[in-house]
Steps between C-alpha positions, in 0.01 A plus 500: 500500500706580809370191681659280230849645562462544879654170598741466207874511547625815320827339395317203348263735319797695356673183390185387322463840335858509377479141379190586297671804358802288406278244323319781317832649393623169361175449309518851351859448392411163341222669305717793395784272382266289296327808356823641356654159419796574727766235425446483128468874446819578691699227326378618159593861574852421614563237233399747231735763648788251524469378141452842341796625299602865532 
């Protein structure tokens, strides 16, 4: 395994790693927002609170 990384530029490897982590983070957020129905659920919650009479 070491022979694979022996000639690699460390800064380039870190850039690639952080780019992959960023893409993974975006994909996880997209999944989470769609799982909870983010825009519709939030609008429904605040619209119900705004139209409720005390």
